[in-house]
All heavy atoms as an XYZ file, in Angstrom:
1002
protein
N     114.099     36.088     50.146
C     114.685     35.513     51.342
C     113.675     34.603     52.013
O     112.477     34.859     51.982
C     115.052     36.610     52.342
C     116.325     37.332     52.027
S     116.781     38.487     53.327
C     115.548     39.728     53.103
N     114.197     33.579     52.622
C     113.388     32.630     53.368
C     114.041     32.452     54.733
O     115.267     32.376     54.830
C     113.323     31.259     52.647
C     112.593     30.237     53.493
C     112.692     31.399     51.286
N     113.232     32.405     55.784
C     113.733     32.089     57.121
C     112.991     30.864     57.620
O     111.820     30.663     57.307
C     113.516     33.259     58.072
N     113.666     30.041     58.385
C     113.050     28.830     58.897
C     113.945     28.145     59.899
O     114.835     28.769     60.490
N     113.727     26.852     60.057
C     114.487     26.053     61.004
C     114.948     24.787     60.302
O     114.181     24.167     59.566
C     113.610     25.688     62.217
O     113.078     26.880     62.770
C     114.413     24.953     63.276
N     116.212     24.416     60.522
C     116.765     23.213     59.901
C     117.577     22.439     60.929
O     118.148     23.011     61.852
C     117.654     23.583     58.719
N     117.615     21.142     60.738
C     118.407     20.292     61.623
C     119.880     20.386     61.230
O     120.223     20.329     60.046
C     117.933     18.849     61.536
C     118.520     17.959     62.604
C     117.886     16.585     62.594
O     117.693     15.987     61.540
N     117.567     16.083     63.763
N     120.739     20.516     62.241
C     122.186     20.571     62.005
C     122.754     19.156     61.973
O     122.053     18.186     62.261
C     122.897     21.383     63.107
O     122.803     20.654     64.338
C     122.293     22.769     63.261
N     124.012     19.036     61.665
C     124.664     17.725     61.616
C     124.724     17.065     62.993
O     124.873     15.850     63.090
C     126.075     17.847     61.040
O     126.858     18.692     61.851
N     124.591     17.850     64.068
C     124.605     17.293     65.427
C     123.218     16.909     65.915
O     123.069     16.401     67.021
C     125.209     18.305     66.420
O     124.349     19.449     66.480
C     126.601     18.712     66.021
N     122.185     17.176     65.102
C     120.818     16.857     65.492
C     120.081     18.015     66.134
O     118.879     17.926     66.384
N     120.770     19.098     66.418
C     120.109     20.292     66.957
C     119.331     20.969     65.840
O     119.543     20.698     64.652
C     121.154     21.253     67.525
N     118.403     21.848     66.209
C     117.674     22.633     65.225
C     118.095     24.084     65.348
O     118.148     24.625     66.453
C     116.170     22.477     65.432
C     115.697     21.071     65.143
C     114.188     20.932     65.226
O     113.525     21.824     65.769
O     113.682     19.917     64.727
N     118.424     24.704     64.223
C     118.871     26.092     64.203
C     118.053     26.911     63.218
O     117.688     26.425     62.143
C     120.340     26.194     63.792
C     121.297     25.857     64.872
N     122.630     26.178     64.780
C     121.142     25.257     66.078
C     123.258     25.779     65.875
N     122.373     25.195     66.667
N     117.795     28.165     63.583
C     117.180     29.115     62.673
C     118.140     29.362     61.511
O     119.360     29.313     61.677
C     116.890     30.418     63.404
N     117.570     29.630     60.329
C     118.405     29.919     59.172
C     117.764     31.002     58.320
O     116.572     31.287     58.432
C     118.648     28.668     58.314
C     117.436     28.193     57.552
C     117.094     28.759     56.322
C     116.648     27.181     58.061
C     115.971     28.316     55.626
C     115.530     26.727     57.362
C     115.190     27.305     56.149
N     118.575     31.604     57.461
C     118.097     32.475     56.403
C     118.636     31.905     55.100
O     119.755     31.380     55.062
C     118.532     33.946     56.624
C     120.044     34.093     56.621
C     117.874     34.858     55.592
N     117.831     31.985     54.036
C     118.217     31.429     52.738
C     117.913     32.442     51.642
O     116.865     33.100     51.663
C     117.448     30.156     52.463
C     117.733     29.548     51.116
C     118.679     28.609     50.823
C     117.066     29.839     49.883
N     118.645     28.312     49.479
C     117.659     29.062     48.880
C     116.034     30.698     49.533
C     117.250     29.093     47.556
C     115.633     30.753     48.205
C     116.239     29.939     47.233
N     118.832     32.560     50.690
C     118.584     33.287     49.446
C     119.112     32.446     48.296
O     119.995     31.599     48.487
C     119.290     34.669     49.409
O     120.699     34.469     49.421
C     118.861     35.551     50.564
N     118.581     32.689     47.113
C     119.024     31.931     45.938
C     120.504     32.172     45.650
O     121.209     31.267     45.222
C     118.183     32.310     44.720
N     120.979     33.382     45.908
C     122.370     33.689     45.579
C     123.367     33.221     46.642
O     124.508     32.913     46.319
C     122.547     35.188     45.356
O     122.247     35.894     46.535
N     122.943     33.152     47.905
C     123.877     32.796     48.977
C     123.592     31.449     49.631
O     124.379     30.984     50.449
C     123.858     33.876     50.052
C     124.405     35.192     49.561
C     124.514     36.167     50.688
N     125.043     37.434     50.197
C     125.411     38.413     50.952
N     125.321     38.295     52.265
N     125.876     39.524     50.447
N     122.466     30.859     49.329
C     122.122     29.585     49.951
C     121.684     29.764     51.393
O     121.252     30.837     51.804
N     121.831     28.699     52.184
C     121.383     28.687     53.570
C     122.490     29.162     54.502
O     123.635     28.729     54.375
C     120.935     27.276     53.979
C     120.298     27.215     55.351
S     119.781     25.538     55.819
C     118.393     25.313     54.723
N     122.123     30.021     55.457
C     123.070     30.522     56.449
C     122.508     30.267     57.841
O     121.406     30.719     58.165
C     123.313     32.006     56.242
C     124.388     32.550     57.146
C     124.848     33.884     56.669
N     126.065     34.240     57.383
C     126.759     35.309     57.155
N     126.382     36.147     56.220
N     127.843     35.569     57.842
N     123.238     29.542     58.668
C     122.866     29.211     60.037
C     122.936     30.476     60.890
O     123.933     31.181     60.901
C     123.841     28.156     60.574
C     123.476     27.595     61.928
O     122.722     28.241     62.690
O     123.966     26.496     62.236
N     121.866     30.756     61.649
C     121.837     31.940     62.505
C     122.320     31.655     63.919
O     122.470     32.571     64.712
C     120.424     32.526     62.554
C     119.855     32.987     61.216
C     118.462     33.567     61.415
C     120.773     33.975     60.541
N     122.552     30.389     64.251
C     123.077     30.047     65.568
C     122.033     30.044     66.661
O     120.845     29.836     66.405
N     122.474     30.290     67.899
C     121.591     30.297     69.071
C     122.035     31.424     70.003
O     122.937     32.183     69.684
C     121.655     28.965     69.837
O     122.918     28.872     70.500
C     121.461     27.768     68.926
N     121.415     31.465     71.158
C     121.820     32.400     72.213
C     122.668     31.688     73.264
O     122.638     32.016     74.436
C     120.586     33.050     72.856
C     119.816     34.021     71.969
C     118.501     34.426     72.621
C     120.664     35.241     71.644
N     123.412     30.680     72.833
C     124.313     29.954     73.723
C     123.838     28.564     74.087
O     124.582     27.778     74.658
N     122.600     28.231     73.750
C     122.059     26.905     74.011
C     122.138     26.029     72.772
O     122.944     26.274     71.864
N     121.261     25.015     72.703
C     121.329     24.041     71.617
C     120.508     24.397     70.386
O     120.922     24.120     69.267
C     120.862     22.678     72.126
O     121.688     22.238     73.171
N     119.333     24.985     70.570
C     118.380     25.129     69.470
C     117.916     26.563     69.283
O     117.977     27.376     70.211
C     117.152     24.248     69.727
C     117.502     22.788     69.826
O     117.949     22.191     68.857
N     117.304     22.207     70.996
N     117.413     26.830     68.085
C     116.753     28.092     67.783
C     115.744     27.848     66.671
O     115.820     26.846     65.964
C     117.756     29.164     67.375
O     118.435     28.797     66.191
N     114.799     28.775     66.532
C     113.763     28.646     65.516
C     113.380     30.035     65.016
O     113.144     30.935     65.823
C     112.547     27.943     66.104
S     111.299     27.538     64.879
N     113.334     30.226     63.710
C     112.914     31.496     63.124
C     111.412     31.451     62.869
O     110.899     30.468     62.342
C     113.659     31.753     61.827
N     110.716     32.526     63.249
C     109.267     32.597     63.056
C     108.837     33.700     62.119
O     107.757     33.637     61.551
C     108.559     32.778     64.403
C     108.432     31.502     65.167
C     109.423     31.104     66.047
C     107.330     30.680     65.001
C     109.320     29.920     66.749
C     107.224     29.486     65.702
C     108.218     29.123     66.573
O     108.114     27.943     67.259
N     109.626     34.762     61.982
C     109.222     35.869     61.131
C     110.408     36.517     60.447
O     111.524     36.508     60.957
N     110.144     37.071     59.254
C     111.174     37.779     58.486
C     110.511     38.979     57.835
O     109.348     38.901     57.415
C     111.819     36.851     57.430
C     112.981     37.538     56.723
C     110.796     36.323     56.468
C     113.815     36.603     55.855
N     111.224     40.106     57.774
C     110.669     41.263     57.086
C     111.424     41.512     55.784
O     112.384     40.804     55.455
C     110.629     42.500     57.994
C     111.989     43.060     58.351
O     113.013     42.718     57.771
N     112.010     43.936     59.335
N     110.994     42.535     55.047
C     111.594     42.824     53.737
C     113.029     43.329     53.831
O     113.733     43.381     52.832
C     110.764     43.869     52.993
C     109.397     43.352     52.603
O     109.216     42.121     52.535
O     108.494     44.186     52.373
N     113.464     43.725     55.019
C     114.816     44.260     55.205
C     115.802     43.217     55.713
O     116.931     43.535     56.066
C     114.768     45.434     56.168
C     113.960     46.584     55.604
C     113.935     47.744     56.534
N     113.182     48.828     55.921
C     112.818     49.902     56.544
N     113.131     50.076     57.811
N     112.139     50.834     55.926
N     115.368     41.975     55.812
C     116.258     40.911     56.258
C     116.310     40.735     57.760
O     117.154     40.015     58.267
N     115.406     41.383     58.486
C     115.308     41.168     59.927
C     114.565     39.873     60.199
O     113.577     39.557     59.535
N     115.043     39.110     61.174
C     114.444     37.817     61.502
C     114.208     37.757     63.006
O     115.055     38.184     63.791
C     115.356     36.658     61.059
C     115.516     36.689     59.548
C     114.819     35.310     61.529
C     116.544     35.733     59.009
N     113.047     37.227     63.416
C     112.734     37.021     64.828
C     112.355     35.570     65.062
O     111.984     34.852     64.145
C     111.596     37.942     65.314
C     112.012     39.403     65.284
C     110.314     37.710     64.522
N     112.448     35.165     66.315
C     112.082     33.808     66.692
C     112.403     33.569     68.145
O     112.332     34.480     68.973
N     112.801     32.344     68.446
C     113.181     31.959     69.798
C     114.458     31.149     69.753
O     114.689     30.389     68.804
N     115.311     31.336     70.774
C     116.579     30.611     70.814
C     116.894     30.220     72.247
O     116.610     30.968     73.184
C     117.709     31.462     70.236
N     117.483     29.050     72.391
C     117.856     28.548     73.717
C     119.044     29.325     74.276
O     119.996     29.633     73.557
C     118.249     27.070     73.645
C     117.091     26.156     73.322
O     115.927     26.600     73.382
O     117.364     24.982     73.013
N     118.960     29.582     75.571
C     120.093     30.078     76.340
C     120.809     28.865     76.914
O     120.266     27.751     76.881
C     119.601     30.969     77.484
C     118.764     32.187     77.118
C     118.211     32.838     78.373
C     119.588     33.166     76.338
N     121.995     29.015     77.478
C     122.587     27.892     78.203
C     121.629     27.502     79.343
O     121.112     28.375     80.034
C     123.892     28.459     78.754
C     124.201     29.623     77.875
C     122.880     30.185     77.467
N     121.317     26.251     79.488
C     120.346     25.821     80.496
C     119.024     25.476     79.837
O     118.990     24.947     78.730
N     117.905     25.851     80.473
C     116.599     25.420     79.981
C     115.726     26.538     79.432
O     114.658     26.271     78.905
C     115.817     24.720     81.110
O     115.650     25.644     82.192
C     116.531     23.475     81.590
N     116.141     27.789     79.534
C     115.308     28.908     79.094
C     115.461     29.177     77.602
O     116.515     28.949     77.013
C     115.653     30.184     79.857
C     115.355     30.076     81.346
O     114.629     29.143     81.745
O     115.842     30.929     82.098
N     114.385     29.685     77.001
C     114.365     30.111     75.617
C     113.914     31.561     75.588
O     112.948     31.919     76.242
C     113.390     29.255     74.787
O     113.814     27.898     74.833
C     113.325     29.718     73.347
N     114.623     32.405     74.844
C     114.266     33.818     74.744
C     113.994     34.209     73.296
O     114.583     33.650     72.367
C     115.395     34.705     75.263
C     115.457     34.800     76.741
N     116.258     35.711     77.379
C     114.816     34.123     77.716
C     116.121     35.588     78.690
N     115.257     34.612     78.914
N     113.117     35.189     73.152
C     112.881     35.796     71.856
C     114.179     36.429     71.368
O     114.970     36.933     72.165
C     111.795     36.861     71.968
N     114.398     36.389     70.052
C     115.582     37.026     69.490
C     115.216     37.875     68.288
O     114.182     37.675     67.648
C     116.654     36.006     69.098
C     116.358     35.222     67.844
C     116.610     35.758     66.583
C     115.838     33.939     67.919
C     116.340     35.040     65.427
C     115.561     33.211     66.767
C     115.816     33.767     65.525
N     116.083     38.822     67.988
C     116.042     39.607     66.766
C     117.401     39.488     66.109
O     118.435     39.611     66.775
C     115.750     41.078     67.074
C     115.951     42.063     65.913
C     114.950     41.799     64.795
C     115.846     43.496     66.417
N     117.398     39.231     64.832
C     118.627     39.197     64.051
C     118.439     40.188     62.906
O     117.656     39.935     61.993
C     118.864     37.784     63.520
S     120.430     37.574     62.679
N     119.085     41.326     63.004
C     118.964     42.327     61.942
C     120.021     42.053     60.890
O     121.112     41.581     61.192
C     119.138     43.753     62.489
O     120.408     43.856     63.108
C     118.054     44.096     63.494
N     119.675     42.319     59.666
C     120.603     42.160     58.553
C     121.271     40.786     58.554
O     122.500     40.669     58.510
C     121.652     43.276     58.571
C     122.149     43.592     57.186
O     121.739     42.970     56.214
N     123.036     44.556     57.098
N     120.458     39.759     58.608
C     120.931     38.384     58.782
C     121.863     37.898     57.684
O     122.676     37.018     57.912
C     119.733     37.444     58.892
N     121.780     38.459     56.493
C     122.639     37.999     55.402
C     124.081     38.450     55.563
O     124.997     37.792     55.099
C     122.099     38.491     54.065
C     120.784     37.858     53.639
C     120.273     38.514     52.378
C     120.952     36.362     53.440
N     124.294     39.568     56.223
C     125.646     40.103     56.375
C     126.239     39.764     57.735
O     127.356     39.299     57.847
C     125.642     41.630     56.151
C     125.222     41.918     54.712
C     127.001     42.235     56.456
C     124.944     43.358     54.417
N     125.473     39.995     58.799
C     125.963     39.761     60.163
C     124.864     39.067     60.960
O     124.025     39.733     61.553
C     126.360     41.085     60.822
C     126.863     40.878     62.226
O     127.257     39.776     62.595
N     126.845     41.930     63.017
N     124.848     37.745     60.992
C     123.752     37.024     61.627
C     123.856     36.948     63.150
O     123.702     35.893     63.748
C     123.839     35.640     60.991
C     125.287     35.455     60.719
C     125.793     36.837     60.347
N     124.102     38.067     63.811
C     124.201     38.080     65.275
C     122.807     38.220     65.887
O     122.056     39.129     65.547
C     125.096     39.233     65.724
N     122.472     37.304     66.799
C     121.187     37.349     67.487
C     121.242     38.313     68.665
O     122.212     38.312     69.414
C     120.817     35.975     68.037
C     120.373     34.992     67.030
S     119.820     33.479     67.857
C     119.352     32.530     66.436
N     120.172     39.103     68.821
C     120.016     39.968     69.983
C     118.945     39.352     70.885
O     117.829     39.078     70.431
C     119.575     41.369     69.577
C     119.340     42.281     70.771
S     118.505     43.843     70.403
C     119.305     44.394     68.939
N     119.284     39.084     72.144
C     118.358     38.545     73.125
C     117.369     39.643     73.497
O     117.757     40.696     73.996
C     119.143     38.076     74.355
C     118.299     37.379     75.396
O     117.052     37.512     75.384
O     118.891     36.702     76.257
N     116.073     39.404     73.281
C     115.054     40.404     73.583
C     114.547     40.316     75.015
O     113.766     41.154     75.447
C     113.882     40.281     72.602
C     114.244     40.501     71.137
C     113.018     40.326     70.258
C     114.879     41.861     70.931
N     114.966     39.295     75.757
C     114.581     39.179     77.157
C     113.172     38.650     77.357
O     112.597     38.003     76.485
N     112.605     38.963     78.527
C     111.263     38.505     78.889
C     110.556     39.640     79.636
O     111.087     40.731     79.777
C     111.315     37.268     79.808
O     111.812     37.654     81.085
C     112.178     36.162     79.217
N     109.393     39.322     80.151
C     108.656     40.253     81.011
C     108.872     39.886     82.479
O     108.004     40.073     83.316
C     107.166     40.242     80.658
C     106.823     40.838     79.291
C     105.378     40.536     78.907
C     107.072     42.343     79.287
N     110.039     39.340     82.785
C     110.393     38.978     84.153
C     110.436     37.484     84.404
O     110.984     37.036     85.403
N     109.852     36.690     83.508
C     109.840     35.245     83.655
C     111.009     34.597     82.940
O     112.020     35.238     82.646
N     110.851     33.305     82.619
C     111.973     32.547     82.079
C     112.001     32.442     80.556
O     113.074     32.275     79.977
C     111.988     31.144     82.681
O     110.745     30.514     82.448
N     110.865     32.535     79.870
C     110.831     32.266     78.439
C     110.090     33.342     77.664
O     109.229     34.037     78.219
C     110.160     30.911     78.170
C     110.943     29.763     78.746
O     112.094     29.546     78.373
N     110.344     29.024     79.655
N     110.414     33.442     76.380
C     109.717     34.353     75.480
C     109.911     33.872     74.046
O     110.776     33.043     73.768
C     110.234     35.789     75.633
O     111.607     35.866     75.295
N     109.080     34.404     73.135
C     109.164     34.056     71.722
C     108.687     35.249     70.911
O     107.618     35.793     71.197
C     108.291     32.843     71.411
C     108.233     32.403     69.953
C     109.562     31.797     69.527
C     107.117     31.421     69.740
N     109.450     35.669     69.918
C     109.026     36.713     68.992
C     108.424     36.042     67.767
O     109.049     35.171     67.165
C     110.198     37.598     68.595
N     107.191     36.433     67.405
C     106.471     35.762     66.323
C     106.621     36.434     64.967
O     106.656     35.760     63.945
C     104.998     35.659     66.675
S     104.711     34.638     68.138
N     106.666     37.752     64.933
C     106.781     38.458     63.651
C     107.305     39.863     63.867
O     107.307     40.363     64.987
C     105.420     38.491     62.920
O     105.604     38.886     61.571
C     104.444     39.407     63.607
N     107.755     40.470     62.778
C     108.185     41.863     62.811
C     107.797     42.539     61.516
O     107.718     41.895     60.466
C     109.678     42.002     63.071
C     110.674     41.726     61.952
C     111.999     42.372     62.323
C     110.869     40.255     61.718
N     107.541     43.846     61.606
C     107.191     44.592     60.402
C     108.441     45.226     59.793
O     109.545     45.070     60.311
C     106.096     45.625     60.687
C     106.537     46.751     61.610
O     107.750     46.923     61.852
O     105.651     47.480     62.096
N     108.272     45.940     58.694
C     109.421     46.514     57.998
C     110.048     47.696     58.740
O     111.141     48.121     58.396
C     109.035     46.918     56.579
C     108.841     45.704     55.699
O     109.481     44.678     55.902
N     107.947     45.806     54.741
N     109.364     48.231     59.752
C     109.936     49.291     60.589
C     110.729     48.723     61.761
O     111.313     49.468     62.535
C     108.830     50.206     61.131
C     108.166     51.005     60.029
O     108.868     51.401     59.075
O     106.948     51.235     60.126
N     110.720     47.394     61.919
C     111.452     46.764     63.011
C     110.633     46.582     64.276
O     111.170     46.204     65.313
N     109.326     46.839     64.224
C     108.459     46.596     65.376
C     108.124     45.116     65.417
O     107.844     44.507     64.384
C     107.170     47.416     65.255
C     107.432     48.897     65.104
O     108.411     49.385     65.694
O     106.663     49.556     64.389
N     108.168     44.517     66.613
C     107.937     43.076     66.705
C     106.977     42.729     67.839
O     106.827     43.498     68.782
C     109.250     42.332     66.853
C     110.051     42.676     68.075
S     111.820     42.504     67.799
C     112.235     44.163     67.374
N     106.339     41.572     67.710
C     105.393     41.084     68.708
C     105.632     39.606     68.967
O     106.260     38.910     68.168
C     103.923     41.309     68.281
C     103.617     42.791     68.138
C     103.593     40.556     67.003
N     105.090     39.149     70.090
C     105.188     37.745     70.466
C     104.586     37.545     71.836
O     103.616     38.218     72.203
N     105.166     36.643     72.612
C     104.721     36.426     73.991
C     105.941     36.273     74.882
O     107.011     35.883     74.429
C     103.791     35.216     74.120
C     104.413     33.903     73.725
C     104.310     33.273     72.524
C     105.255     33.060     74.544
N     105.028     32.105     72.529
C     105.613     31.942     73.769
C     105.724     33.142     75.848
C     106.427     30.917     74.251
C     106.539     32.124     76.332
C     106.869     31.024     75.540
N     105.737     36.601     76.154
C     106.812     36.470     77.134
C     106.201     36.125     78.483
O     105.073     36.521     78.789
C     107.615     37.768     77.235
N     106.958     35.399     79.287
C     106.478     34.995     80.608
C     106.728     36.087     81.640
O     107.730     36.796     81.580
C     107.140     33.696     81.040
C     106.758     32.516     80.169
S     107.535     30.981     80.709
C     106.165     30.269     81.591
N     105.782     36.182     82.575
C     105.922     37.055     83.724
C     106.548     36.261     84.865
O     106.711     35.038     84.761
C     104.561     37.592     84.161
C     103.989     38.746     83.333
C     103.538     38.285     81.975
C     102.852     39.386     84.074
N     106.879     36.914     85.948
C     107.493     36.222     87.092
C     106.577     35.155     87.674
O     107.053     34.174     88.234
C     107.883     37.216     88.198
O     106.733     37.978     88.557
C     108.987     38.136     87.746
N     105.248     35.303     87.522
C     104.313     34.301     88.054
C     104.118     33.120     87.101
O     103.331     32.216     87.371
C     102.970     34.944     88.402
C     102.215     35.437     87.189
O     102.605     35.221     86.043
N     101.107     36.132     87.431
N     104.813     33.119     85.961
C     104.742     32.009     85.021
C     103.689     32.154     83.935
O     103.633     31.332     83.026
N     102.834     33.185     83.991
C     101.830     33.356     82.943
C     102.459     33.990     81.710
O     103.479     34.679     81.796
C     100.652     34.189     83.448
O     101.076     35.485     83.802
N     101.848     33.742     80.548
C     102.337     34.270     79.279
C     101.497     35.473     78.878
O     100.271     35.404     78.887
C     102.227     33.220     78.183
C     103.220     32.131     78.311
C     103.079     31.016     77.310
N     102.353     31.274     76.078
C     102.424     30.505     75.009
N     103.188     29.442     75.016
N     101.737     30.786     73.941
N     102.168     36.565     78.506
C     101.468     37.750     78.028
C     102.019     38.162     76.667
O     103.222     38.035     76.413
C     101.664     38.930     78.985
C     100.760     38.902     80.169
N     100.463     40.031     80.880
C     100.082     37.905     80.762
C      99.650     39.736     81.879
N      99.413     38.443     81.828
N     101.124     38.684     75.832
C     101.539     39.250     74.559
C     102.439     40.441     74.812
O     102.264     41.167     75.787
C     100.309     39.688     73.761
N     103.432     40.628     73.934
C     104.277     41.809     74.039
C     104.431     42.469     72.680
O     104.218     41.853     71.641
C     105.662     41.486     74.622
C     106.625     40.844     73.659
C     107.331     41.606     72.730
C     106.850     39.481     73.684
C     108.229     41.020     71.843
C     107.741     38.886     72.798
C     108.431     39.658     71.879
N     104.794     43.730     72.729
C     105.175     44.487     71.543
C     106.462     45.219     71.875
O     106.629     45.708     72.996
C     104.082     45.492     71.168
S     104.488     46.488     69.713
N     107.374     45.241     70.946
C     108.614     45.985     71.105
C     108.802     46.792     69.832
O     108.774     46.239     68.739
C     109.784     45.024     71.315
C     111.100     45.700     71.596
S     112.409     44.486     71.951
C     112.127     44.193     73.679
N     108.938     48.108     69.977
C     109.096     48.940     68.793
C     110.574     49.215     68.533
O     111.381     49.209     69.461
C     108.349     50.277     68.928
O     108.955     51.035     69.969
C     106.869     50.052     69.219
N     110.883     49.435     67.288
C     112.254     49.723     66.895
C     112.779     50.967     67.616
O     113.949     51.059     67.933
C     112.333     49.898     65.382
C     113.746     49.958     64.879
O     114.642     49.341     65.445
N     113.961     50.685     63.807
N     111.890     51.931     67.881
C     112.299     53.175     68.539
C     112.689     52.957     69.999
O     113.481     53.697     70.555
C     111.176     54.207     68.449
N     112.111     51.923     70.641
C     112.371     51.675     72.073
C     112.866     50.261     72.282
O     112.324     49.526     73.101
C     111.099     51.911     72.914
O     110.078     51.003     72.456
C     110.612     53.324     72.796
N     113.884     49.859     71.576
C     114.376     48.485     71.614
C     114.663     47.970     73.025
O     114.775     46.787     73.234
C     115.637     48.352     70.764
C     115.350     48.245     69.292
S     114.357     46.815     68.876
C     115.479     45.507     69.270
N     114.784     48.838     73.981
C     115.078     48.403     75.343
C     113.826     48.040     76.128
O     113.912     47.494     77.207
C     115.859     49.497     76.084
C     117.161     49.881     75.408
C     118.104     48.701     75.226
O     118.278     47.880     76.115
N     118.713     48.596     74.065
N     112.632     48.363     75.599
C     111.404     48.189     76.366
C     110.448     47.203     75.718
O     109.873     47.483     74.670
C     110.697     49.537     76.542
C     111.533     50.528     77.308
O     112.195     50.124     78.280
O     111.521     51.714     76.933
N     110.271     46.037     76.348
C     109.283     45.067     75.919
C     107.972     45.472     76.597
O     107.882     45.464     77.821
C     109.710     43.658     76.352
C     108.782     42.564     75.881
S     109.354     40.913     76.408
C     110.558     40.544     75.148
N     106.970     45.874     75.818
C     105.709     46.364     76.367
C     104.728     45.210     76.567
O     104.400     44.485     75.625
C     105.087     47.390     75.427
C     103.802     47.991     75.963
S     102.909     49.029     74.768
C     104.185     49.816     73.846
N     104.267     45.021     77.796
C     103.273     44.008     78.138
C     101.921     44.475     77.609
O     101.421     45.525     78.009
C     103.232     43.833     79.664
C     102.321     42.718     80.122
O     101.472     42.234     79.338
O     102.435     42.328     81.301
N     101.308     43.714     76.713
C     100.011     44.077     76.150
C      98.850     43.575     76.995
O      97.696     43.830     76.664
C      99.889     43.563     74.715
C     100.915     44.118     73.726
C     100.678     43.545     72.339
C     100.898     45.630     73.708
N      99.148     42.856     78.090
C      98.093     42.388     78.986
C      97.286     41.241     78.412
O      97.713     40.542     77.497
N      96.087     41.055     78.962
C      95.187     39.999     78.514
C      93.791     40.587     78.345
O      93.559     41.745     78.662
C      95.111     38.842     79.532
O      94.446     39.312     80.712
C      96.493     38.310     79.887
N      92.881     39.781     77.892
C      91.476     40.192     77.760
C      90.692     39.741     78.987
O      89.528     39.385     78.896
C      90.879     39.618     76.486
N      91.352     39.738     80.136
C      90.704     39.338     81.378
C      91.124     37.979     81.880
O      90.885     37.634     83.026
N      91.766     37.200     81.030
C      92.231     35.872     81.422
C      93.637     35.926     81.980
O      94.131     36.973     82.404
N      94.315     34.792     81.931
C      95.659     34.712     82.501
C      96.763     34.720     81.455
O      97.927     34.860     81.814
C      95.812     33.437     83.350
O      95.543     32.303     82.522
C      94.867     33.457     84.536
N      96.407     34.568     80.163
C      97.459     34.520     79.150
C      97.010     35.187     77.858
O      95.806     35.336     77.605
C      97.883     33.076     78.875
O      96.830     32.365     78.268
N      97.980     35.570     77.056
C      97.725     36.131     75.729
C      98.963     35.933     74.875
O     100.042     35.630     75.382
C      97.372     37.619     75.828
O      98.445     38.356     76.375
N      98.789     36.119     73.572
C      99.889     35.958     72.618
C      99.641     36.890     71.448
O      98.531     36.959     70.934
C      99.920     34.513     72.132
C     100.938     34.210     71.084
C     100.898     32.754     70.667
O     100.888     31.881     71.547
O     100.879     32.497     69.446
N     100.640     37.633     71.031
C     100.548     38.483     69.843
C     101.225     37.750     68.694
O     102.369     37.329     68.812
C     101.214     39.826     70.092
N     100.502     37.608     67.583
C     101.004     36.825     66.464
C     101.454     37.654     65.268
O     102.334     37.226     64.532
C      99.938     35.830     66.002
C      99.612     34.814     67.081
O     100.549     34.265     67.678
O      98.413     34.579     67.325
N     100.838     38.805     65.030
C     101.166     39.616     63.853
C     101.059     41.095     64.188
O     100.283     41.495     65.052
C     100.209     39.318     62.701
S     100.386     37.666     62.030
N     101.843     41.914     63.469
C     101.778     43.364     63.568
C     101.867     43.923     62.160
O     102.632     43.425     61.332
C     102.891     43.937     64.483
C     102.724     45.437     64.683
C     104.275     43.575     63.967
C     103.648     46.022     65.762
N     101.057     44.972     61.865
C     101.141     45.569     60.541
C     101.847     46.910     60.582
O     102.309     47.349     61.640
C      99.744     45.667     59.904
C      98.851     46.698     60.545
O      99.281     47.538     61.341
N      97.574     46.649     60.204
N     101.937     47.570     59.444
C     102.682     48.821     59.338
C     102.051     49.968     60.118
O     102.692     50.990     60.351
C     102.860     49.216     57.874
O     101.598     49.382     57.267
N     100.804     49.812     60.555
C     100.140     50.821     61.394
C     100.232     50.474     62.875
O      99.520     51.056     63.695
C      98.667     50.971     60.988
C      98.519     51.537     59.600
O      99.239     52.450     59.231
N      97.600     50.979     58.828
N     101.072     49.497     63.210
C     101.255     48.994     64.578
C      99.967     48.432     65.171
O      99.743     48.489     66.375
C     101.842     50.061     65.491
C     103.280     50.373     65.189
C     103.923     51.211     66.262
N     105.322     51.407     65.943
C     106.002     52.496     66.278
N     105.420     53.443     66.954
N     107.253     52.609     65.958
N      99.128     47.866     64.327
C      97.948     47.138     64.788
C      98.365     45.700     64.998
O      99.046     45.094     64.154
C      96.816     47.252     63.776
C      96.349     48.694     63.595
S      95.231     48.916     62.216
C      93.800     48.019     62.749
N      97.995     45.134     66.142
C      98.454     43.811     66.571
C      97.274     42.854     66.617
O      96.178     43.221     67.045
C      99.121     43.894     67.961
C      99.531     42.520     68.455
C     100.308     44.848     67.931
N      97.492     41.623     66.187
C      96.482     40.575     66.290
C      97.092     39.407     67.034
O      98.301     39.150     66.947
C      95.955     40.143     64.898
C      97.054     39.499     64.083
C      94.762     39.221     65.019
N      96.271     38.720     67.821
C      96.760     37.589     68.593
C      95.609     36.822     69.186
O      94.479     36.885     68.695
N      95.873     36.100     70.266
C      94.832     35.314     70.907
C      95.054     35.317     72.417
O      96.126     35.655     72.911
C      94.803     33.896     70.366
S      96.351     33.002     70.537
N      94.011     34.970     73.137
C      94.092     34.862     74.601
C      93.665     33.496     75.038
O      93.103     32.740     74.292
C      93.204     35.907     75.293
O      91.849     35.690     74.937
C      93.636     37.309     74.947
């Protein structure tokens, strides 16, 4: 499986999933114009960012994208935008999300607590980003 972003016939960019047997499948958006896939796991889960109606972009999770490509809005840490960068095979995902003050913080969301986006904080600065998570829930990113 391959996940990525492709231009649609209208000029918008949409996240997609591709397999040799089924070809490319458009994953849509969260009601806005564009979306982008950033990570895929071995179970067909895909994460990325998708536009809402208006100007905000939220992190999304699409489980089982080959059968039912419905995006789940992962929300934010109180601000306007977020992006999910990767997910592991257990469904744990990381990325960044804005706080109400506009700063970006790394987040982790585990499959067991899908309702709770955990703020990972910073290393003393004003922003951080989580880029990868492994099967031991070890996270790497930057500040």
